[in-house]
PyMOL Python script that loads the backbone (N, CA, C, O; Angstrom):
from pymol import cmd

cmd.read_pdbstr("""\
ATOM      1  N   MET A   1      85.483  55.993  82.600  1.00  0.00           N
ATOM      2  CA  MET A   1      86.191  56.961  82.743  1.00  0.00           C
ATOM      3  C   MET A   1      85.488  57.727  84.244  1.00  0.00           C
ATOM      4  O   MET A   1      84.381  57.507  84.736  1.00  0.00           O
ATOM      5  N   ARG A   2      86.398  58.525  84.649  1.00  0.00           N
ATOM      6  CA  ARG A   2      86.325  58.735  86.080  1.00  0.00           C
ATOM      7  C   ARG A   2      86.118  60.606  86.281  1.00  0.00           C
ATOM      8  O   ARG A   2      86.957  61.336  85.753  1.00  0.00           O
ATOM      9  N   LYS A   3      85.159  61.103  86.929  1.00  0.00           N
ATOM     10  CA  LYS A   3      84.948  62.509  87.037  1.00  0.00           C
ATOM     11  C   LYS A   3      85.394  62.856  88.414  1.00  0.00           C
ATOM     12  O   LYS A   3      85.541  62.082  89.360  1.00  0.00           O
ATOM     13  N   LYS A   4      85.634  64.455  88.367  1.00  0.00           N
ATOM     14  CA  LYS A   4      85.742  64.905  89.730  1.00  0.00           C
ATOM     15  C   LYS A   4      84.664  65.211  90.130  1.00  0.00           C
ATOM     16  O   LYS A   4      83.894  65.625  89.264  1.00  0.00           O
ATOM     17  N   VAL A   5      84.130  65.145  91.615  1.00  0.00           N
ATOM     18  CA  VAL A   5      82.846  65.732  92.111  1.00  0.00           C
ATOM     19  C   VAL A   5      83.351  66.381  93.474  1.00  0.00           C
ATOM     20  O   VAL A   5      84.395  66.201  94.100  1.00  0.00           O
ATOM     21  N   VAL A   6      82.345  67.130  93.698  1.00  0.00           N
ATOM     22  CA  VAL A   6      82.746  67.987  94.892  1.00  0.00           C
ATOM     23  C   VAL A   6      81.485  67.525  95.875  1.00  0.00           C
ATOM     24  O   VAL A   6      80.332  67.327  95.490  1.00  0.00           O
ATOM     25  N   LEU A   7      82.010  67.393  97.324  1.00  0.00           N
ATOM     26  CA  LEU A   7      81.280  66.777  98.426  1.00  0.00           C
ATOM     27  C   LEU A   7      81.058  67.998  99.422  1.00  0.00           C
ATOM     28  O   LEU A   7      81.964  68.631  99.966  1.00  0.00           O
ATOM     29  N   ALA A   8      79.607  68.230  99.574  1.00  0.00           N
ATOM     30  CA  ALA A   8      79.136  69.190 100.719  1.00  0.00           C
ATOM     31  C   ALA A   8      78.564  68.482 101.798  1.00  0.00           C
ATOM     32  O   ALA A   8      78.169  67.319 101.702  1.00  0.00           O
ATOM     33  N   CYS A   9      78.511  69.199 102.870  1.00  0.00           N
ATOM     34  CA  CYS A   9      78.141  68.663 104.357  1.00  0.00           C
ATOM     35  C   CYS A   9      76.449  68.769 104.039  1.00  0.00           C
ATOM     36  O   CYS A   9      75.996  69.804 103.549  1.00  0.00           O
ATOM     37  N   SER A  10      75.598  67.647 104.352  1.00  0.00           N
ATOM     38  CA  SER A  10      74.200  67.884 104.208  1.00  0.00           C
ATOM     39  C   SER A  10      73.341  68.829 105.124  1.00  0.00           C
ATOM     40  O   SER A  10      72.181  69.201 104.946  1.00  0.00           O
ATOM     41  N   ASP A  11      74.473  69.211 106.467  1.00  0.00           N
ATOM     42  CA  ASP A  11      73.700  69.930 107.414  1.00  0.00           C
ATOM     43  C   ASP A  11      74.040  71.712 107.098  1.00  0.00           C
ATOM     44  O   ASP A  11      73.205  72.596 106.907  1.00  0.00           O
ATOM     45  N   CYS A  12      75.425  71.821 107.125  1.00  0.00           N
ATOM     46  CA  CYS A  12      75.714  73.191 106.959  1.00  0.00           C
ATOM     47  C   CYS A  12      76.057  73.673 105.766  1.00  0.00           C
ATOM     48  O   CYS A  12      76.290  74.873 105.621  1.00  0.00           O
ATOM     49  N   GLY A  13      76.133  72.746 104.704  1.00  0.00           N
ATOM     50  CA  GLY A  13      76.548  73.001 103.265  1.00  0.00           C
ATOM     51  C   GLY A  13      78.110  73.284 102.766  1.00  0.00           C
ATOM     52  O   GLY A  13      78.545  73.268 101.615  1.00  0.00           O
ATOM     53  N   SER A  14      78.773  73.533 103.946  1.00  0.00           N
ATOM     54  CA  SER A  14      80.134  73.655 103.579  1.00  0.00           C
ATOM     55  C   SER A  14      80.819  72.520 102.427  1.00  0.00           C
ATOM     56  O   SER A  14      80.954  71.340 102.752  1.00  0.00           O
ATOM     57  N   ARG A  15      81.149  72.927 101.319  1.00  0.00           N
ATOM     58  CA  ARG A  15      82.195  71.890 100.815  1.00  0.00           C
ATOM     59  C   ARG A  15      83.618  71.578 101.290  1.00  0.00           C
ATOM     60  O   ARG A  15      84.468  72.467 101.250  1.00  0.00           O
ATOM     61  N   ASN A  16      83.847  70.629 101.636  1.00  0.00           N
ATOM     62  CA  ASN A  16      84.873  70.021 102.352  1.00  0.00           C
ATOM     63  C   ASN A  16      85.822  69.183 101.534  1.00  0.00           C
ATOM     64  O   ASN A  16      87.029  69.422 101.499  1.00  0.00           O
ATOM     65  N   TYR A  17      85.311  68.304 100.948  1.00  0.00           N
ATOM     66  CA  TYR A  17      86.064  67.199 100.013  1.00  0.00           C
ATOM     67  C   TYR A  17      85.588  67.144  98.894  1.00  0.00           C
ATOM     68  O   TYR A  17      84.473  67.513  98.524  1.00  0.00           O
ATOM     69  N   SER A  18      86.660  66.543  98.142  1.00  0.00           N
ATOM     70  CA  SER A  18      86.389  66.342  96.597  1.00  0.00           C
ATOM     71  C   SER A  18      87.004  64.787  96.310  1.00  0.00           C
ATOM     72  O   SER A  18      87.939  64.232  96.888  1.00  0.00           O
ATOM     73  N   SER A  19      86.132  64.275  95.194  1.00  0.00           N
ATOM     74  CA  SER A  19      86.506  62.879  95.168  1.00  0.00           C
ATOM     75  C   SER A  19      86.405  62.506  93.707  1.00  0.00           C
ATOM     76  O   SER A  19      86.291  63.337  92.806  1.00  0.00           O
ATOM     77  N   GLU A  20      86.457  61.153  93.529  1.00  0.00           N
ATOM     78  CA  GLU A  20      86.147  60.723  91.862  1.00  0.00           C
ATOM     79  C   GLU A  20      85.231  59.785  91.829  1.00  0.00           C
ATOM     80  O   GLU A  20      85.282  58.834  92.610  1.00  0.00           O
ATOM     81  N   SER A  21      84.308  59.917  90.960  1.00  0.00           N
ATOM     82  CA  SER A  21      83.128  58.829  90.650  1.00  0.00           C
ATOM     83  C   SER A  21      83.114  58.218  89.218  1.00  0.00           C
ATOM     84  O   SER A  21      83.697  58.798  88.302  1.00  0.00           O
ATOM     85  N   ASN A  22      82.556  57.235  89.056  1.00  0.00           N
ATOM     86  CA  ASN A  22      82.152  56.744  87.569  1.00  0.00           C
ATOM     87  C   ASN A  22      81.446  57.571  86.923  1.00  0.00           C
ATOM     88  O   ASN A  22      80.455  58.031  87.490  1.00  0.00           O
ATOM     89  N   LYS A  23      81.730  57.942  85.705  1.00  0.00           N
ATOM     90  CA  LYS A  23      80.799  58.634  84.640  1.00  0.00           C
ATOM     91  C   LYS A  23      79.726  57.955  84.268  1.00  0.00           C
ATOM     92  O   LYS A  23      78.837  58.635  83.756  1.00  0.00           O
ATOM     93  N   ASP A  24      79.523  56.705  84.380  1.00  0.00           N
ATOM     94  CA  ASP A  24      78.330  56.029  84.081  1.00  0.00           C
ATOM     95  C   ASP A  24      77.431  56.020  84.738  1.00  0.00           C
ATOM     96  O   ASP A  24      76.326  55.817  84.235  1.00  0.00           O
ATOM     97  N   SER A  25      77.578  56.236  86.095  1.00  0.00           N
ATOM     98  CA  SER A  25      76.415  55.787  86.943  1.00  0.00           C
ATOM     99  C   SER A  25      76.045  57.066  87.652  1.00  0.00           C
ATOM    100  O   SER A  25      76.258  57.328  88.835  1.00  0.00           O
ATOM    101  N   LYS A  26      75.464  57.815  86.754  1.00  0.00           N
ATOM    102  CA  LYS A  26      74.545  59.156  87.016  1.00  0.00           C
ATOM    103  C   LYS A  26      73.320  58.861  87.649  1.00  0.00           C
ATOM    104  O   LYS A  26      72.766  59.938  87.869  1.00  0.00           O
ATOM    105  N   SER A  27      72.540  57.797  88.101  1.00  0.00           N
ATOM    106  CA  SER A  27      71.487  57.522  88.631  1.00  0.00           C
ATOM    107  C   SER A  27      71.259  58.018  89.676  1.00  0.00           C
ATOM    108  O   SER A  27      70.105  58.317  89.983  1.00  0.00           O
ATOM    109  N   GLU A  28      72.514  58.276  90.655  1.00  0.00           N
ATOM    110  CA  GLU A  28      72.083  58.562  91.879  1.00  0.00           C
ATOM    111  C   GLU A  28      73.470  59.271  92.051  1.00  0.00           C
ATOM    112  O   GLU A  28      74.417  59.183  91.270  1.00  0.00           O
ATOM    113  N   ARG A  29      73.417  59.995  93.227  1.00  0.00           N
ATOM    114  CA  ARG A  29      74.530  61.013  93.665  1.00  0.00           C
ATOM    115  C   ARG A  29      75.257  60.061  94.934  1.00  0.00           C
ATOM    116  O   ARG A  29      74.773  59.133  95.582  1.00  0.00           O
ATOM    117  N   LEU A  30      76.626  60.702  94.998  1.00  0.00           N
ATOM    118  CA  LEU A  30      77.381  59.913  95.679  1.00  0.00           C
ATOM    119  C   LEU A  30      77.289  60.524  97.186  1.00  0.00           C
ATOM    120  O   LEU A  30      77.390  61.726  97.436  1.00  0.00           O
ATOM    121  N   GLU A  31      77.091  59.537  98.107  1.00  0.00           N
ATOM    122  CA  GLU A  31      76.775  59.998  99.610  1.00  0.00           C
ATOM    123  C   GLU A  31      78.247  59.252 100.649  1.00  0.00           C
ATOM    124  O   GLU A  31      78.548  58.065 100.517  1.00  0.00           O
ATOM    125  N   ILE A  32      78.835  59.983 101.407  1.00  0.00           N
ATOM    126  CA  ILE A  32      79.699  59.292 101.942  1.00  0.00           C
ATOM    127  C   ILE A  32      79.558  60.288 103.392  1.00  0.00           C
ATOM    128  O   ILE A  32      79.395  61.508 103.408  1.00  0.00           O
ATOM    129  N   LYS A  33      79.671  59.381 104.553  1.00  0.00           N
ATOM    130  CA  LYS A  33      79.764  59.912 106.072  1.00  0.00           C
ATOM    131  C   LYS A  33      81.261  60.559 106.202  1.00  0.00           C
ATOM    132  O   LYS A  33      82.214  59.851 105.877  1.00  0.00           O
ATOM    133  N   LYS A  34      81.449  61.683 106.597  1.00  0.00           N
ATOM    134  CA  LYS A  34      82.785  62.078 106.573  1.00  0.00           C
ATOM    135  C   LYS A  34      82.648  63.219 107.668  1.00  0.00           C
ATOM    136  O   LYS A  34      81.515  63.571 107.995  1.00  0.00           O
ATOM    137  N   PHE A  35      83.713  63.783 108.220  1.00  0.00           N
ATOM    138  CA  PHE A  35      84.016  64.795 109.221  1.00  0.00           C
ATOM    139  C   PHE A  35      83.936  65.976 108.771  1.00  0.00           C
ATOM    140  O   PHE A  35      84.822  66.343 108.000  1.00  0.00           O
ATOM    141  N   CYS A  36      83.076  66.707 109.054  1.00  0.00           N
ATOM    142  CA  CYS A  36      82.769  68.236 108.832  1.00  0.00           C
ATOM    143  C   CYS A  36      83.461  69.142 109.979  1.00  0.00           C
ATOM    144  O   CYS A  36      83.183  69.172 111.178  1.00  0.00           O
ATOM    145  N   SER A  37      84.442  69.871 109.269  1.00  0.00           N
ATOM    146  CA  SER A  37      85.166  70.853 110.209  1.00  0.00           C
ATOM    147  C   SER A  37      84.369  72.021 110.814  1.00  0.00           C
ATOM    148  O   SER A  37      84.664  72.489 111.914  1.00  0.00           O
ATOM    149  N   THR A  38      83.362  72.473 110.073  1.00  0.00           N
ATOM    150  CA  THR A  38      82.396  73.303 110.394  1.00  0.00           C
ATOM    151  C   THR A  38      81.517  72.814 111.562  1.00  0.00           C
ATOM    152  O   THR A  38      81.203  73.603 112.453  1.00  0.00           O
ATOM    153  N   CYS A  39      81.116  71.531 111.576  1.00  0.00           N
ATOM    154  CA  CYS A  39      79.950  71.149 112.521  1.00  0.00           C
ATOM    155  C   CYS A  39      80.648  70.317 113.538  1.00  0.00           C
ATOM    156  O   CYS A  39      80.086  69.948 114.569  1.00  0.00           O
ATOM    157  N   ASN A  40      82.140  69.965 113.172  1.00  0.00           N
ATOM    158  CA  ASN A  40      82.814  69.698 114.556  1.00  0.00           C
ATOM    159  C   ASN A  40      82.160  68.322 114.626  1.00  0.00           C
ATOM    160  O   ASN A  40      81.768  68.255 115.791  1.00  0.00           O
ATOM    161  N   ALA A  41      81.811  67.123 113.972  1.00  0.00           N
ATOM    162  CA  ALA A  41      81.179  66.040 113.737  1.00  0.00           C
ATOM    163  C   ALA A  41      81.122  65.314 112.517  1.00  0.00           C
ATOM    164  O   ALA A  41      81.107  65.887 111.427  1.00  0.00           O
ATOM    165  N   HIS A  42      81.089  64.104 112.646  1.00  0.00           N
ATOM    166  CA  HIS A  42      80.786  63.358 111.339  1.00  0.00           C
ATOM    167  C   HIS A  42      79.562  63.210 110.737  1.00  0.00           C
ATOM    168  O   HIS A  42      78.638  62.669 111.344  1.00  0.00           O
ATOM    169  N   LYS A  43      79.448  63.598 109.685  1.00  0.00           N
ATOM    170  CA  LYS A  43      78.046  63.769 109.030  1.00  0.00           C
ATOM    171  C   LYS A  43      77.975  63.554 107.416  1.00  0.00           C
ATOM    172  O   LYS A  43      78.938  63.887 106.724  1.00  0.00           O
ATOM    173  N   VAL A  44      76.870  63.020 106.874  1.00  0.00           N
ATOM    174  CA  VAL A  44      76.606  62.472 105.778  1.00  0.00           C
ATOM    175  C   VAL A  44      77.244  63.878 104.621  1.00  0.00           C
ATOM    176  O   VAL A  44      76.972  65.058 104.844  1.00  0.00           O
ATOM    177  N   HIS A  45      77.911  63.518 103.692  1.00  0.00           N
ATOM    178  CA  HIS A  45      78.386  64.652 102.716  1.00  0.00           C
ATOM    179  C   HIS A  45      77.876  63.867 101.298  1.00  0.00           C
ATOM    180  O   HIS A  45      78.088  62.706 100.948  1.00  0.00           O
ATOM    181  N   LYS A  46      77.172  64.879 100.664  1.00  0.00           N
ATOM    182  CA  LYS A  46      76.507  64.523  99.125  1.00  0.00           C
ATOM    183  C   LYS A  46      77.277  65.261  97.841  1.00  0.00           C
ATOM    184  O   LYS A  46      77.807  66.372  97.839  1.00  0.00           O
ATOM    185  N   GLU A  47      77.211  64.646  97.145  1.00  0.00           N
ATOM    186  CA  GLU A  47      77.946  65.156  95.751  1.00  0.00           C
ATOM    187  C   GLU A  47      77.070  66.354  95.384  1.00  0.00           C
ATOM    188  O   GLU A  47      75.849  66.347  95.542  1.00  0.00           O
ATOM    189  N   THR A  48      77.732  67.341  94.904  1.00  0.00           N
ATOM    190  CA  THR A  48      77.192  68.463  94.384  1.00  0.00           C
ATOM    191  C   THR A  48      77.178  68.785  92.911  1.00  0.00           C
ATOM    192  O   THR A  48      78.024  68.286  92.169  1.00  0.00           O
ATOM    193  N   LYS A  49      76.505  69.376  92.587  1.00  0.00           N
ATOM    194  CA  LYS A  49      76.134  69.647  90.982  1.00  0.00           C
ATOM    195  C   LYS A  49      77.600  70.606  90.457  1.00  0.00           C
ATOM    196  O   LYS A  49      77.695  71.001  89.295  1.00  0.00           O
TER     197      LYS A  49
END
""", "prot")
cmd.dss("prot")
cmd.show_as("cartoon", "prot")
cmd.util.cbc("prot")
cmd.orient("prot")
């Protein structure tokens, strides 16, 4: 099964993206490098609760 997760910028904290991840892999949070429109640069976005 897949579940919907929200990605937030690690620097400013704005929640810009949503994605899907496997429900089984809960040992670590998803981290993707994406463009943040608030910071106006590519930053690491982490999965939020």
